[in-house]
C-alpha positions in Angstrom: 109.9 118.4 131.8 111.4 121.4 130.3 109.5 124.0 132.2 110.2 125.9 135.4 109.1 125.0 138.9 107.5 127.8 140.9 106.5 128.0 144.5 104.4 130.2 146.7 107.6 132.2 147.5 108.4 133.1 143.9 104.9 133.0 142.3 104.6 136.7 142.2 108.0 137.3 140.5 107.9 134.3 138.1 104.2 134.5 137.1 102.4 137.7 138.1 105.3 140.0 137.2 106.3 138.1 134.0 106.7 140.3 131.0 105.2 137.5 128.9 102.1 135.3 129.3 102.5 132.4 131.7 100.8 129.0 131.8 100.8 127.5 135.3 100.3 123.7 135.7 99.0 123.0 139.1 99.9 119.3 139.7 100.8 116.7 142.3 103.5 113.9 142.1 100.8 111.2 142.5 98.7 112.6 139.6 98.8 110.4 136.5 97.1 113.0 134.3 99.7 115.6 135.4 102.5 113.3 134.3 100.7 112.9 130.9 100.4 116.7 130.7 104.1 117.3 131.2 105.3 116.2 127.7 102.5 118.2 126.1 103.5 121.3 128.0 107.2 120.6 127.2 106.4 120.6 123.5 104.4 123.9 123.9 107.3 125.4 125.9 109.7 124.7 123.0 107.2 125.8 120.3 106.4 129.1 122.2 109.9 129.8 123.5 110.4 133.5 124.0 106.6 134.2 123.7 105.1 132.3 126.6 106.5 130.9 129.9 105.3 127.4 131.0 105.7 126.7 134.7 104.5 124.0 137.2 103.6 124.2 140.9 103.2 121.4 143.3 99.8 121.8 145.0 100.8 120.0 148.1 103.8 122.2 148.8 102.2 125.5 147.8 98.8 125.7 149.5 98.7 129.5 149.4 98.6 129.6 145.6 96.2 126.7 145.4 93.8 128.6 147.8 94.3 131.9 146.1 93.3 130.7 142.7 90.7 128.2 143.9 92.3 125.1 142.4 90.2 122.1 143.2 91.1 119.5 140.5 94.3 118.2 139.0 95.7 118.9 136.6 94.6 122.6 136.4 96.1 125.0 133.9 95.8 128.7 134.6 96.7 131.2 132.0 98.1 134.6 133.1 98.7 137.7 131.1 99.9 141.0 132.6 99.6 139.6 136.2 95.9 138.5 135.8 94.5 135.0 135.4 92.6 135.2 132.1 91.7 131.6 131.4 91.7 128.1 133.0 91.5 124.5 131.9 90.7 121.5 134.1 92.0 118.0 133.4 94.2 116.7 130.7 93.9 118.8 127.5 95.0 118.2 124.0 97.9 120.3 122.8 95.8 122.0 120.2 93.3 123.3 122.8 96.1 124.8 124.9 97.7 126.3 121.9 94.3 127.9 120.8 94.1 129.7 124.2 97.8 130.8 123.9 97.3 132.1 120.4 94.3 134.1 121.5 96.3 135.5 124.4 99.2 136.5 122.1 97.0 138.4 119.6 94.9 140.2 122.2 
């Protein structure tokens, strides 16, 4: 996977203080759908390089972030802009659906 790993310790700096929109994949190492989401998000990271940051966070190792954002299912994608969660997607999503949200975030 070509995207950055974040933790509770660096979430604020890497996500909330990011100058560009950020997509956070909440995942777990046992989650088959999370593994399937990784190449999709890798493609998106390449396609949107310099415009959007794609990161992942292991929900077992980062309970504060999981609790803070109410993550209950895997995979969960949270979309952040200017330090605020502006959208969310649950489960494995097609690339086009994720790109649609990103495109809307970039023009808003």
